[in-house]
C-alpha positions in Angstrom: 17.8 -8.2 -11.5 20.2 -10.9 -10.4 19.7 -12.7 -7.0 22.8 -11.2 -5.4 21.9 -7.6 -6.5 18.5 -7.7 -4.8 18.3 -6.1 -1.4 16.9 -8.3 1.3 15.9 -5.2 3.2 12.1 -4.9 3.9 9.9 -1.9 3.5 6.2 -1.3 4.3 3.9 0.7 2.0 1.1 2.2 4.0 -1.9 3.7 2.1 -4.9 5.3 3.7 -7.9 5.6 1.5 -11.6 6.3 1.7 -13.7 3.4 3.0 -14.6 1.0 0.1 -11.7 2.1 -2.1 -8.9 -0.3 -1.0 -9.6 -3.2 -3.4 -8.3 -1.5 -6.5 -4.8 -0.4 -5.1 -4.5 -3.8 -3.2 -5.1 -5.7 -6.5 -2.7 -3.5 -8.3 0.0 -4.1 -5.6 -0.3 -7.8 -5.9 -0.3 -7.7 -9.7 2.9 -5.6 -9.5 4.7 -8.2 -7.4 3.7 -7.6 -3.7 3.4 -10.9 -1.9 0.3 -9.9 0.0 -1.6 -7.0 1.6 -3.5 -6.4 4.8 -6.5 -4.1 4.9 -8.2 -2.8 8.1 -10.6 -0.1 9.0 -9.9 3.1 10.7 -11.3 6.6 11.3 -9.6 9.8 10.4 -10.0 13.1 12.0 -8.8 16.5 11.0 -9.5 19.7 9.1 -10.2 18.0 5.8 -12.9 15.7 7.4 -14.6 18.7 9.0 -14.5 20.9 5.9 -14.1 18.6 3.0 -13.4 19.7 -0.5 -15.6 22.7 -1.4 -17.2 22.6 2.0 -18.7 19.1 1.5 -18.3 16.8 4.5 -15.8 14.0 4.0 -16.6 10.6 5.6 -14.1 9.9 8.4 -14.1 6.1 7.8 -10.9 4.9 6.2 -9.3 1.7 5.0 -5.6 1.3 5.8 -3.5 -0.9 3.6 -0.3 -2.5 4.8 2.0 -4.1 2.2 5.4 -5.5 3.4 7.7 -6.3 0.6 11.4 -6.4 -0.4 13.0 -3.1 -1.0 13.7 -3.8 -4.7 9.9 -4.1 -5.3 8.9 -0.9 -3.6 9.0 1.5 -6.7 7.0 -0.7 -9.0 4.4 -1.6 -6.4 4.0 1.9 -5.1 3.6 3.3 -8.7 1.0 0.6 -9.4 -1.0 1.5 -6.2 -0.8 5.2 -6.9 -2.0 4.8 -10.5 -4.8 2.3 -9.8 -6.1 4.1 -6.7 -5.6 7.7 -8.0 -3.6 8.4 -4.9 -1.9 11.3 -6.5 -5.2 13.3 -6.5 -6.2 15.5 -3.6 -8.9 14.1 -1.3 -8.5 10.4 -2.4 -6.0 9.2 0.1 -2.3 9.1 0.7 0.5 6.6 0.7 4.0 6.5 2.3 6.8 4.0 2.8 8.6 3.1 6.0 11.5 0.8 6.7 10.9 -2.6 8.4 13.6 -3.6 10.9 12.4 -7.1 11.5 9.7 -9.4 10.2 9.0 -13.0 11.3 7.1 -15.3 9.0 7.6 -13.1 5.9 7.6 -14.9 2.6 9.9 -13.4 0.0 8.4 -12.6 -3.4 10.7 -15.1 -5.2 9.8 -17.9 -2.8 6.1 -17.2 -3.4 6.5 -17.3 -7.1 8.4 -20.6 -7.0 5.8 -22.3 -4.8 2.9 -21.2 -7.0 4.7 -22.5 -10.2 
């Protein structure tokens, strides 16, 4: 895609996965063109955690993945994360995309590629 056709708008992919399962989708995101990812720990609470699949308790500890990237990269990075992390299967986790109005200190994917060359 040419430079002037690429949107400079930013999006954030947020994925919430079972604890210990973040590395695979994060590595897939970076391989697919994401400049970086941030992972932190959290705790979920709700019906699924109490009952689990087939009545088996689900651990409430989660890993939350934040990936901020340019809008033109969202589809390929999201697809890579879903495939690698099996996020399209029930009980594994979920992922969604939100707009980013402002970001300070963000390095664009093309600048990152140029600096590492």
